[in-house]
One Martini backbone bead per residue (centre of mass of N, CA, C, O) as a GRO file, in nm:
protein
  240
    1MET     BB    1   0.093   0.038   0.026
    2LYS     BB    2   0.124   0.379  -0.035
    3SER     BB    3  -0.167   0.488   0.065
    4LEU     BB    4  -0.390   0.680   0.283
    5LEU     BB    5  -0.723   0.797   0.256
    6ILE     BB    6  -0.888   0.988   0.508
    7ALA     BB    7  -1.226   1.029   0.592
    8GLY     BB    8  -1.135   1.176   0.846
    9LEU     BB    9  -1.079   1.143   1.192
   10LEU     BB   10  -0.841   0.878   1.296
   11THR     BB   11  -0.626   0.746   1.546
   12ALA     BB   12  -0.707   0.465   1.560
   13LEU     BB   13  -0.608   0.140   1.442
   14SER     BB   14  -0.818   0.009   1.646
   15ILE     BB   15  -1.150  -0.142   1.670
   16ASN     BB   16  -1.404  -0.230   1.885
   17ILE     BB   17  -1.705  -0.318   1.749
   18ALA     BB   18  -1.867  -0.393   2.015
   19THR     BB   19  -1.821  -0.075   2.135
   20ALA     BB   20  -1.821   0.082   1.887
   21ASP     BB   21  -1.959   0.354   1.650
   22THR     BB   22  -1.719   0.295   1.445
   23VAL     BB   23  -1.661   0.248   1.086
   24ARG     BB   24  -1.424   0.134   0.856
   25MET     BB   25  -1.440   0.200   0.505
   26GLY     BB   26  -1.311   0.008   0.250
   27THR     BB   27  -1.185   0.145  -0.061
   28GLU     BB   28  -1.079   0.236  -0.387
   29GLY     BB   29  -1.183   0.490  -0.576
   30ALA     BB   30  -1.170   0.339  -0.905
   31TYR     BB   31  -1.494   0.207  -0.966
   32PRO     BB   32  -1.707   0.293  -1.166
   33PRO     BB   33  -2.008   0.324  -0.988
   34TYR     BB   34  -1.923   0.210  -0.713
   35ASN     BB   35  -1.636   0.379  -0.693
   36PHE     BB   36  -1.519   0.721  -0.622
   37ILE     BB   37  -1.367   1.037  -0.689
   38ASN     BB   38  -1.461   1.342  -0.658
   39ASP     BB   39  -1.430   1.688  -0.691
   40LYS     BB   40  -1.409   1.690  -0.356
   41LYS     BB   41  -1.238   1.435  -0.265
   42GLU     BB   42  -1.466   1.214  -0.244
   43VAL     BB   43  -1.639   0.955  -0.174
   44ASP     BB   44  -1.826   0.779  -0.426
   45GLY     BB   45  -2.123   0.623  -0.508
   46PHE     BB   46  -2.293   0.346  -0.449
   47GLU     BB   47  -2.121   0.256  -0.191
   48ARG     BB   48  -2.145   0.516  -0.033
   49HIS     BB   49  -2.456   0.521  -0.006
   50LEU     BB   50  -2.485   0.243   0.111
   51GLY     BB   51  -2.292   0.260   0.356
   52ASP     BB   52  -2.433   0.495   0.501
   53GLU     BB   53  -2.704   0.344   0.536
   54LEU     BB   54  -2.600   0.102   0.695
   55CYS     BB   55  -2.487   0.263   0.933
   56LYS     BB   56  -2.752   0.393   1.015
   57ARG     BB   57  -2.906   0.118   1.071
   58ALA     BB   58  -2.655   0.025   1.276
   59ASN     BB   59  -2.552   0.263   1.451
   60LEU     BB   60  -2.319   0.394   1.271
   61THR     BB   61  -2.003   0.540   1.184
   62CYS     BB   62  -1.862   0.649   0.896
   63VAL     BB   63  -1.531   0.578   0.768
   64TRP     BB   64  -1.332   0.663   0.491
   65VAL     BB   65  -1.114   0.437   0.305
   66VAL     BB   66  -0.841   0.445   0.082
   67ASN     BB   67  -0.740   0.163  -0.130
   68GLU     BB   68  -0.561  -0.036  -0.295
   69TRP     BB   69  -0.650  -0.325  -0.443
   70ASP     BB   70  -0.387  -0.518  -0.407
   71SER     BB   71  -0.420  -0.444  -0.063
   72ILE     BB   72  -0.714  -0.474   0.063
   73ILE     BB   73  -0.696  -0.736   0.231
   74PRO     BB   74  -0.437  -0.703   0.403
   75ASN     BB   75  -0.549  -0.431   0.541
   76LEU     BB   76  -0.778  -0.564   0.685
   77LEU     BB   77  -0.607  -0.773   0.849
   78ALA     BB   78  -0.428  -0.528   0.980
   79GLY     BB   79  -0.654  -0.295   1.074
   80ASN     BB   80  -0.709  -0.031   0.873
   81TYR     BB   81  -0.997  -0.161   0.859
   82ASP     BB   82  -1.337  -0.320   0.872
   83THR     BB   83  -1.402  -0.299   0.559
   84ILE     BB   84  -1.516  -0.413   0.235
   85ILE     BB   85  -1.634  -0.167  -0.024
   86ALA     BB   86  -1.537  -0.277  -0.369
   87GLY     BB   87  -1.669  -0.473  -0.575
   88MET     BB   88  -1.662  -0.757  -0.421
   89SER     BB   89  -1.661  -1.073  -0.488
   90ILE     BB   90  -1.795  -1.374  -0.401
   91THR     BB   91  -1.561  -1.627  -0.303
   92GLU     BB   92  -1.408  -1.910  -0.209
   93GLU     BB   93  -1.119  -1.803  -0.188
   94ARG     BB   94  -1.180  -1.548  -0.011
   95ASP     BB   95  -1.341  -1.708   0.220
   96LYS     BB   96  -1.063  -1.824   0.343
   97VAL     BB   97  -0.969  -1.524   0.456
   98ILE     BB   98  -1.255  -1.402   0.464
   99ASP     BB   99  -1.557  -1.242   0.520
  100PHE     BB  100  -1.915  -1.228   0.440
  101THR     BB  101  -2.178  -1.095   0.348
  102GLN     BB  102  -2.435  -1.050   0.203
  103ALA     BB  103  -2.558  -0.961  -0.081
  104TYR     BB  104  -2.593  -0.627  -0.259
  105TYR     BB  105  -2.517  -0.769  -0.541
  106PRO     BB  106  -2.591  -0.932  -0.800
  107PRO     BB  107  -2.520  -1.138  -1.026
  108ALA     BB  108  -2.301  -1.049  -1.300
  109PRO     BB  109  -2.165  -0.975  -1.584
  110SER     BB  110  -1.882  -1.017  -1.779
  111PHE     BB  111  -1.684  -0.838  -2.007
  112TYR     BB  112  -1.573  -0.842  -2.329
  113VAL     BB  113  -1.330  -0.606  -2.467
  114ALA     BB  114  -1.274  -0.447  -2.787
  115LEU     BB  115  -1.174  -0.357  -3.075
  116ASP     BB  116  -1.303  -0.270  -3.353
  117GLY     BB  117  -1.221  -0.538  -3.568
  118ALA     BB  118  -1.002  -0.734  -3.408
  119ASN     BB  119  -1.062  -1.035  -3.357
  120ALA     BB  120  -1.068  -1.162  -3.078
  121ASN     BB  121  -0.900  -1.414  -2.889
  122LEU     BB  122  -1.032  -1.560  -2.600
  123LYS     BB  123  -0.871  -1.843  -2.575
  124SER     BB  124  -0.548  -1.739  -2.690
  125GLY     BB  125  -0.512  -1.464  -2.614
  126VAL     BB  126  -0.476  -1.132  -2.493
  127ILE     BB  127  -0.578  -1.061  -2.155
  128ALA     BB  128  -0.716  -0.816  -1.957
  129ALA     BB  129  -0.670  -0.743  -1.595
  130GLN     BB  130  -0.722  -0.702  -1.277
  131THR     BB  131  -0.567  -0.747  -1.003
  132GLY     BB  132  -0.735  -0.984  -0.801
  133THR     BB  133  -0.959  -1.088  -0.982
  134ILE     BB  134  -1.197  -1.294  -1.116
  135GLN     BB  135  -1.106  -1.240  -1.407
  136ALA     BB  136  -0.813  -1.327  -1.381
  137GLY     BB  137  -0.873  -1.618  -1.294
  138HIS     BB  138  -1.031  -1.698  -1.545
  139ILE     BB  139  -0.815  -1.652  -1.761
  140ALA     BB  140  -0.601  -1.850  -1.640
  141ALA     BB  141  -0.811  -2.103  -1.691
  142THR     BB  142  -0.844  -2.085  -2.025
  143GLY     BB  143  -0.542  -2.024  -2.181
  144ALA     BB  144  -0.498  -1.750  -2.182
  145THR     BB  145  -0.327  -1.449  -2.183
  146LEU     BB  146  -0.231  -1.282  -1.896
  147VAL     BB  147  -0.277  -0.931  -1.813
  148GLU     BB  148  -0.184  -0.728  -1.542
  149PHE     BB  149  -0.338  -0.461  -1.343
  150ALA     BB  150  -0.384  -0.230  -1.089
  151THR     BB  151  -0.590  -0.083  -1.283
  152PRO     BB  152  -0.864  -0.039  -1.483
  153ASP     BB  153  -0.750   0.177  -1.677
  154GLU     BB  154  -0.509  -0.001  -1.779
  155THR     BB  155  -0.677  -0.213  -1.931
  156ILE     BB  156  -0.788  -0.022  -2.146
  157ALA     BB  157  -0.516   0.083  -2.253
  158ALA     BB  158  -0.416  -0.196  -2.357
  159VAL     BB  159  -0.625  -0.210  -2.585
  160ARG     BB  160  -0.575   0.062  -2.730
  161ASN     BB  161  -0.244  -0.008  -2.769
  162GLY     BB  162  -0.218  -0.341  -2.820
  163GLU     BB  163  -0.138  -0.520  -2.561
  164ALA     BB  164  -0.440  -0.617  -2.590
  165ASP     BB  165  -0.722  -0.780  -2.720
  166ALA     BB  166  -0.863  -0.774  -2.429
  167VAL     BB  167  -1.113  -0.721  -2.176
  168LEU     BB  168  -1.197  -0.817  -1.831
  169ALA     BB  169  -1.508  -0.707  -1.676
  170ASP     BB  170  -1.740  -0.545  -1.543
  171SER     BB  171  -2.018  -0.439  -1.698
  172ASP     BB  172  -2.069  -0.170  -1.531
  173TYR     BB  173  -1.789  -0.054  -1.607
  174LEU     BB  174  -1.785  -0.092  -1.933
  175ALA     BB  175  -2.042   0.031  -2.059
  176PRO     BB  176  -1.966   0.339  -2.053
  177ILE     BB  177  -1.704   0.306  -2.219
  178ILE     BB  178  -1.831   0.206  -2.475
  179LYS     BB  179  -2.016   0.451  -2.524
  180GLU     BB  180  -1.776   0.674  -2.514
  181SER     BB  181  -1.607   0.553  -2.772
  182GLY     BB  182  -1.778   0.560  -3.045
  183GLY     BB  183  -1.716   0.239  -3.143
  184LYS     BB  184  -1.417   0.143  -3.062
  185LEU     BB  185  -1.567  -0.021  -2.845
  186VAL     BB  186  -1.652  -0.376  -2.788
  187GLN     BB  187  -1.850  -0.636  -2.734
  188VAL     BB  188  -1.733  -1.006  -2.736
  189GLY     BB  189  -1.837  -1.100  -2.444
  190GLU     BB  190  -1.947  -1.333  -2.173
  191VAL     BB  191  -1.950  -1.383  -1.803
  192TYR     BB  192  -2.017  -1.569  -1.509
  193LEU     BB  193  -1.913  -1.453  -1.178
  194GLY     BB  194  -1.979  -1.544  -0.887
  195ASP     BB  195  -2.199  -1.436  -0.582
  196GLY     BB  196  -2.165  -1.155  -0.578
  197ILE     BB  197  -2.178  -0.861  -0.365
  198GLY     BB  198  -1.988  -0.787  -0.067
  199LEU     BB  199  -1.887  -0.752   0.249
  200GLY     BB  200  -1.578  -0.736   0.396
  201VAL     BB  201  -1.449  -0.931   0.675
  202ARG     BB  202  -1.335  -1.039   0.946
  203GLU     BB  203  -1.368  -1.348   1.098
  204THR     BB  204  -1.393  -1.203   1.397
  205ASP     BB  205  -1.643  -0.997   1.294
  206ASN     BB  206  -1.947  -1.089   1.373
  207ALA     BB  207  -2.097  -0.836   1.469
  208LEU     BB  208  -2.064  -0.671   1.210
  209LYS     BB  209  -2.189  -0.869   1.016
  210GLU     BB  210  -2.473  -0.872   1.147
  211LYS     BB  211  -2.537  -0.573   1.118
  212MET     BB  212  -2.513  -0.565   0.807
  213ASN     BB  213  -2.716  -0.785   0.740
  214LYS     BB  214  -2.961  -0.640   0.862
  215ALA     BB  215  -2.941  -0.387   0.684
  216ILE     BB  216  -2.966  -0.527   0.411
  217THR     BB  217  -3.238  -0.662   0.462
  218SER     BB  218  -3.399  -0.398   0.507
  219MET     BB  219  -3.342  -0.286   0.217
  220LYS     BB  220  -3.480  -0.516   0.067
  221GLN     BB  221  -3.766  -0.499   0.203
  222ASP     BB  222  -3.812  -0.170   0.133
  223GLY     BB  223  -3.653  -0.108  -0.161
  224SER     BB  224  -3.385   0.073  -0.134
  225LEU     BB  225  -3.180  -0.098  -0.289
  226ASN     BB  226  -3.316  -0.093  -0.565
  227LYS     BB  227  -3.302   0.213  -0.601
  228LEU     BB  228  -2.992   0.229  -0.605
  229LEU     BB  229  -2.941   0.041  -0.842
  230VAL     BB  230  -3.098   0.209  -1.052
  231LYS     BB  231  -2.951   0.479  -1.018
  232TRP     BB  232  -2.649   0.353  -1.092
  233PHE     BB  233  -2.740   0.109  -1.332
  234GLY     BB  234  -3.028   0.106  -1.410
  235ALA     BB  235  -3.327  -0.046  -1.520
  236ASP     BB  236  -3.166  -0.332  -1.605
  237VAL     BB  237  -3.103  -0.415  -1.338
  238LYS     BB  238  -3.058  -0.642  -1.105
  239THR     BB  239  -3.283  -0.734  -0.852
  240TYR     BB  240  -3.470  -0.808  -0.533
   0.00000   0.00000   0.00000
């Protein structure tokens, strides 16, 4: 981890969640519309609004911490924040290291995207993905040549400059990029990976997990989670 950008003042490096009313929410801040840094240099996006509402329902105060993706799990385990809320898919491999709440975002497709007319070979070509993602793991298992990058922006750049034949990433991240490319980038395939997106917590933080699970359930029951999903991902998004 190169740096931590902490939204708010927090001097303690570790909080006993059973007695404290503050929870440090770790996010990437570079994966719109899930999470990003806005013009005011604040964490914004679907997960910022979701996380604030979850904390409100759980009677907790959110403090937002930005961390690079490739060290986001190690820094959770090190106690630098209390949750991961960063578009992280629930997978069996990750569940061996950390724990997850129930999903707050249903399983959705990942898109393969290439330059228009490139005739990308998805089975044996060079495919870009962000380091440590389920997409990177999938590519490695298909027999294609995987090239990994620290940030999602770099994966798109690799396709544009010819370093990769295609990129594989979450459809909700790639769809606006395809639209904004003016036809230069096109979807050339899709695959479903993971069991939806949830909050990651340390395996010892059962009390925090239960509080967040109850808050997520209440948002599903009253329809407020679906409203957030539609607001940030459009009317075609899969809802609960």
